[in-house]
N, C-alpha and C positions, 0 to 999 in steps of 0.2 A: 225465750225470755219470759219471766214472771213479773207482773206488776202487782204490787200489794196495795190495794185501796183504790179509790177513785177521787182523790182530792182534785186532780186535774183531769178533765174529760177530753180525751183525744178527739180531734176532728176526723171526719172521714178521710180527708187528704192525708192526715198524719198516720192514720191506721194503715193506709196503702203503703206509705213510706216505711213504716215499722215492719210490715209483713215482708217487705223486700229485704230488710236488714236482718230480721229475726223471723224466719218462716214459722217457728213454733212460738207464737205470741199468745199468752194467757193472762187474764186478770183475776186475781183472788180478792173477793169482797172482804172488807174489814169491818164495815159498819154493823153494829148490833150483834157482834160475835165475841165470845169469850176468847182470851189468849189461847186456851187449850183447843178450841175449835179452829182457830186460825192456824195453829201449829199442825193440827191434824191435816188440814187442807194442804198446807205447804209440804208436809211429808208425803202425802199422796202424789202431789205433782212431781216431787223429786224422785219418787220411786218409778214413775213412768219414764222420765228422761231428765238428764241433768242440764239445766239451763246454763247458757253462757253469761246471762245477766239477770240480776234481780233488782227491781226498782221499787223504792219505798215511796208510795204515793198516797199517804194518809194524813188527815188533819189530827187524828187522835194520837194520844201518847202511846208509844210502842213499848210494851212491857219488856223488862230485862230478859225474860226467858226467850222471847222471839228474837231480840237482838243477838243474844248469845247463840241461838240456833243458826241464824243467818250468817253470822261472822264465822262460825265453825265450818259451815258448808263452804263459805268463801275460801277458806284456807285449804280444806280437804279437796275440793273439786276445781279450784282456780276460777271461781265464779266472780264476775265483776258485780260489786254491790254499790248502787248509786241512789241518791235522792232524786226525786222528780226534777228538782231545779237543775242539777248537774246533767241529768239525762237529756233534758230539753236542749241545753246548750251544746252538749257533745254530739248528739245524734240528729237533732232536728234544727239546730242552729237558730234558736230563739231563746229569749229570756222569760222565765216564769214571772207572772205578775201576781203577787199575793192579794187575796180578797180583803185582808185586814192589815193593820199596821204592826203586827206582832214580830215580823221578821223582815227588816229592811236591809239585810246584809247584801242583797243583790244590787243595791244602789252604789256600793263602794267604788266600783270602777266605771260607773257611767258618768262621764264628765266631758266638758268641751275639749276640742283639740288643743294640744300644747302648741306653743309658738312654732316649733319645728314641724309639727304635723300640719298646722295650718298653711305654712309656707309651701310644703309639699303638695297639699290639696290644691292650692291656687296654681301651682306650677302644672299639675295634672289638668286642671280646668282649662287653662290657656292652651296647653299642648294638645288637648283633645278638641276643644270647642272650635278653635280657628280652622284647623284642617277639616273637621266635620262640617262646618258651615260651607266651605268651598265644595267639598265632595257631594254634599246633599243639595246644593243649590238647584240643580235640574229637577230633583224630586219636589223641592219646595215650590218651584215655579209651576210644575205640573199640578201640584195639589191646589195651588191658588186658582188655576184654570178650572179644575174639576169642581171646586167649591162654588165658584160663580156660576158654573153651568148647571149644577144640581140644586143649588139653593141660592138663586140670584138676588133674593131680597135682603140678605144679610151681608155683613162685612166678612172679609176673608179671615181676619184675625179676631180672636176672642180674648178680650182683656178683662181681668177680674182681680180684685184685691185678695191676696192670700197672706197667711201668717208665716213670717220668716223667723230668722234667728232672734232670740230673746223676745219673741212674741210681737215683733214689729211688722206691720203690714207693708206689702209692696205690691206693685201691679204686675201680675203674671201674664205672659203672652203665650197664646196657643193658636193653632189653626182651629177655626170653628168646625165642629163635627156634628152639631145639632141644628135643627131648624131654628130660626129667629124666635126669641122670647120663649125658649123651651120650658122655662120654669114657671112662667106666667106670674112672676112676682113672689113665688114661694120656693125657697131652696129645697131640693130633693136629690137623693142619690141617683147616680147613673146606674143602670143595671145591665145585665147581659141581654143582648138582643133588644136594646132600648128602642122603642118605636119613634122616639124623637130624633134618632140618628139617621141621617141620609146615607145612601150607599157608599160613597167615597169616604164619608165620615167614619163608617164602620171599619173600612180598610185601614184608615189612619189610626184609629184607636187600637186595633189589634196589633199593628206593626210599630206603634209608638211614633209614627210620622207627625201626629198632631202636636207632639211635644217639642219638635225641632226649633220653632221660633224662640223657645226659652233659652237658646244659646245666647240671645241678647241679655237675658237676666243673669246668665253666668258671667258674661264679660263685664257686666256692671257690678258684680260682686254680691248680688242679691240671692244668688243660688250657686250651688256646686253642680258639677256634672252628675255626681252620685251623692245621695243623701235621702232623708225622709221625704215623702211626698208632701208638697205644700197644700194645706187645706184652707178653706174659707173660715173666717172668724166665727160665722154662725155655727159651723160644725165643731170647731175647736171649743167654743163655749159649752156646747152640749156634751162633748166627749169628756171634757175636764170635770163635769159634774158626775158622769157615769163611770168613767174609767180611771182608776187610781194611777197617778204618775204620768198622765197623758202629756203634761207640759214638759216632761223631760226631753221629748223629741225636739224641742225648740232650743236646746243647748247649742245646736249647730244650724247652719243654713240648710234649707231643703235642697233636693236634687231633682234633676230632670228624670233620672231613674234612681232606683235604690234597692237595697236588699229586700225590703218588704214587698216591693213591686214585682220582683222577679221570683219571689218565693210563695206569693199568695195571690189569688185571683182578685179581680175588681171587687171592692167592698160595696155592700148594699145596706149595711146597718151598723149599729154600735158594736155588735159582737165581732163583725169583720174588722172594724177599726181597732178593737182590742187585740185581735190576732196580729194585725199588721204592726201594732205598737210593739208587740213582743219581738218581732223581727227587727224593728228600728232600734230597740234597746240593745239587742245583740250586736247590731252594727256599731253603735256607739261604744259599747263595752269592749268589743274585740277588734276595733279598727286596726287595720294593717294594710300595707301596700298589696299583699296577696289577696285580702278580702276585697280591695278596690278592683283588682284585676278580675277576680272571680265574678264580681257583680257585673262588670263590663262585658265579660264573655257570655254570661247568662242573658244579658240584655240583647246582645247581638243574636243569640239563638232565638229569642222571642221575636225579634224583628224579621229575621230570615224565615223562621218556621211558623210565624203567625200564631204562636201559642197563646198570646193574649194574657199572660200572667203578669 
């Protein structure tokens, strides 16, 4: 695969995924080069091996001669020719977020659930939440015991205002996994191997056991089983200033688990929040019963395998 330009910079996690899909993965720089220089570089790459895919990943206007060359090779060698926006959706299952407002076409299919989709979502919520509550009751009781044993000074449950559908706040319920007063009055991101997390708290976070009390939020209609992660208003306000279109994720209610949560590790900063938003937008744009099942299966693998994604 050849990627022309660096408009979108792949994360290390994405590079690993791309290398598995396309063992021969090369990027051709486009910045500060004449069309003739770019053509020469492409011709050199194509002489070495014929790629299966060429990705157009540049902010600059692409001259006609380069477009003509690429489309000709596309027909001659059956090469797949994609923009970075389509590549991200097709192979990495996330939506590209433009840095400016020049191209808003990606927003076309990002919308709330239709009435029929919402009814199906709520049916799934009840069909999963009620049996899950009964099945995991022994785990929840054991978790309550371990929390009180390892961190006796605090409550078993951690309740906090989170932003839900249409930006309306609700009280989200979780098992407490950190020491009491972990933030000391100032909101901060949780991080990998966070020293504020006690031993059983770490186990709960890796296996998602700490999220189980949110079944109550689901039954109340404040959350879905699957959807974007509910965030605090403090972080939402920050992210909306830094990340374009961040409030799009509030078109639907948040979820106990979600596509972003199973596809990307715990977030520690605004860049992580942007990456997760790209997965959330993909979920909204491409929602289907199959994507719902796929997210549930990946969540189950995380819980069993303790992958912590």
